[in-house]
C-alpha positions as CSV (number, residue, x, y, z in Angstrom):
1,M,3.4,5.1,13.9
2,S,7.0,5.7,13.9
3,V,10.3,4.8,12.3
4,K,13.0,3.3,14.4
5,K,16.6,2.6,13.3
6,V,18.0,-0.7,14.4
7,E,21.7,-1.8,13.9
8,R,22.2,-5.3,12.6
9,N,25.3,-7.3,11.6
10,D,24.6,-6.7,7.9
11,G,23.8,-3.0,8.3
12,P,21.1,-0.8,9.6
13,R,17.4,-1.5,9.3
14,Y,14.5,0.8,9.7
15,I,11.3,-0.5,11.3
16,V,7.9,1.2,10.9
17,W,5.6,0.5,13.9
18,W,1.9,1.2,13.9
19,K,-1.3,-0.1,15.5
20,D,-4.0,-1.7,13.3
21,D,-7.8,-1.2,13.6
22,L,-7.8,-3.9,16.3
23,R,-5.1,-2.1,18.3
24,R,-2.6,-4.8,17.5
25,T,1.0,-3.5,17.2
26,R,2.3,-4.2,13.7
27,N,5.7,-3.5,12.0
28,K,7.5,-3.7,8.7
29,T,11.2,-3.6,8.2
30,F,13.1,-1.7,5.4
31,R,16.8,-1.5,4.4
32,R,16.5,2.2,3.4
33,K,15.3,5.0,5.6
34,A,13.6,6.7,2.6
35,D,11.5,3.6,2.0
36,A,10.6,3.4,5.7
37,D,9.6,7.0,5.8
38,A,7.5,6.6,2.7
39,F,5.7,3.6,4.1
40,D,5.1,5.5,7.4
41,A,3.6,8.3,5.5
42,K,1.4,5.9,3.6
43,V,0.1,4.4,6.9
44,K,-0.6,7.9,8.4
45,L,-2.4,9.0,5.2
46,A,-4.6,5.8,5.2
47,K,-5.5,6.5,8.9
48,R,-6.4,10.1,8.2
49,T,-8.5,9.4,5.1
50,G,-10.4,6.5,6.6
51,E,-8.9,3.9,4.2
52,F,-6.9,2.2,6.9
53,A,-9.2,-0.8,7.1
54,D,-8.3,-1.5,3.5
55,F,-4.6,-1.2,4.2
56,D,-4.0,-4.8,5.2
57,A,-7.1,-6.2,3.4
58,G,-6.6,-9.5,1.8
59,K,-3.2,-10.3,3.4
60,E,-4.8,-12.9,5.6
61,P,-4.1,-16.5,4.4
62,L,-7.0,-18.6,3.3
63,R,-6.3,-21.0,6.2
64,N,-7.1,-18.2,8.8
65,F,-10.2,-17.2,6.9
66,C,-11.5,-20.8,6.9
67,K,-10.8,-21.2,10.6
68,E,-12.8,-18.1,11.3
69,W,-15.5,-19.1,8.9
70,L,-15.9,-22.5,10.5
71,E,-16.2,-21.0,14.0
72,L,-18.4,-18.0,13.2
73,Y,-20.6,-19.3,10.5
74,A,-20.4,-23.0,9.7
75,E,-20.6,-24.5,13.2
76,P,-23.6,-22.6,14.3
77,H,-25.5,-22.7,11.1
78,L,-24.8,-25.9,9.1
79,A,-26.1,-29.4,9.7
80,K,-23.6,-31.8,11.2
81,K,-23.3,-33.9,8.0
82,T,-22.7,-30.8,5.9
83,L,-20.2,-29.4,8.3
84,S,-18.4,-32.8,8.4
85,E,-18.3,-32.9,4.6
86,Y,-16.9,-29.3,4.3
87,R,-14.3,-30.0,6.9
88,R,-13.2,-33.0,4.9
89,Y,-12.9,-30.9,1.7
90,L,-10.9,-28.2,3.6
91,E,-8.5,-30.7,5.2
92,K,-8.0,-33.0,2.2
93,D,-8.1,-30.6,-0.7
94,I,-8.3,-26.9,-0.1
95,L,-5.9,-26.1,2.8
96,P,-3.0,-28.3,1.6
97,S,-3.1,-26.5,-1.8
98,L,-4.3,-23.0,-1.0
99,G,-4.1,-22.6,2.8
100,A,-1.1,-20.4,2.8
101,V,-2.3,-18.2,-0.1
102,P,-3.3,-14.7,1.0
103,L,-6.9,-13.9,0.2
104,R,-6.0,-11.1,-2.3
105,R,-4.1,-13.7,-4.3
106,L,-7.1,-16.0,-4.8
107,T,-7.9,-14.7,-8.2
108,P,-10.3,-16.4,-10.6
109,H,-7.2,-17.8,-12.4
110,A,-5.8,-19.3,-9.2
111,I,-9.2,-21.0,-8.5
112,Q,-9.4,-22.3,-12.0
113,A,-5.9,-23.7,-11.7
114,F,-6.9,-25.4,-8.4
115,A,-10.0,-26.8,-10.0
116,A,-7.9,-28.2,-12.9
117,E,-5.5,-29.7,-10.3
118,L,-8.4,-31.5,-8.6
119,K,-9.7,-32.9,-12.0
120,T,-6.2,-34.0,-12.9
121,S,-6.0,-35.9,-9.6
122,G,-9.1,-37.8,-10.5
123,R,-11.9,-35.9,-8.8
124,G,-15.2,-35.8,-10.7
125,D,-17.1,-32.6,-11.7
126,P,-19.7,-32.9,-8.9
127,T,-16.9,-33.3,-6.3
128,V,-14.9,-30.4,-7.7
129,R,-18.0,-28.1,-7.5
130,K,-18.5,-29.1,-3.9
131,V,-14.9,-28.6,-3.0
132,L,-14.9,-25.1,-4.6
133,S,-18.1,-24.1,-2.8
134,A,-17.2,-25.5,0.7
135,P,-15.6,-22.6,2.5
136,F,-17.6,-19.9,0.7
137,H,-21.1,-21.2,1.5
138,N,-23.3,-18.7,3.4
C-alpha cells in the first residue's frame, strides 16, 4: 500500500497501490493527494481490522459472477437440459440488461425493474420467474 505521484498533461495524479486478498495488485487514482492519503489509510485500516475482504465486496459485475457460477456450480451439478435453459436465459435476457451491473447495485428495486421490463417485452409470468431464478439457483 502506497501513494505515488504521477505527472500527467492535465496535472498531477496520486495513485494508491495495494494488494487484495488474492495477492493481485490493485490501484485507484485521485486528483488530490489528501484524497489519496485518506483512501490509503482506509485500505490499511481495513487490512488491520480484518474487514479487508469486505472492502471490494460487491464491485464484481453480474457477468463475472454468472461465469463463475456456471463453471463452479451449474456445470457440475445441473442436468444438461436445465443448464441449457439457464444459459439461454442468461444470454438472452439477464446479461444484456444486467451483465455490467455490480453485484452491490442489484437491489430489490433493480430486480423488480428488470422483471417489469421482461413483462413489458411480452414474457409471461412463468418465464419471468424462471429468468429471475436462473443464475441464483443452488
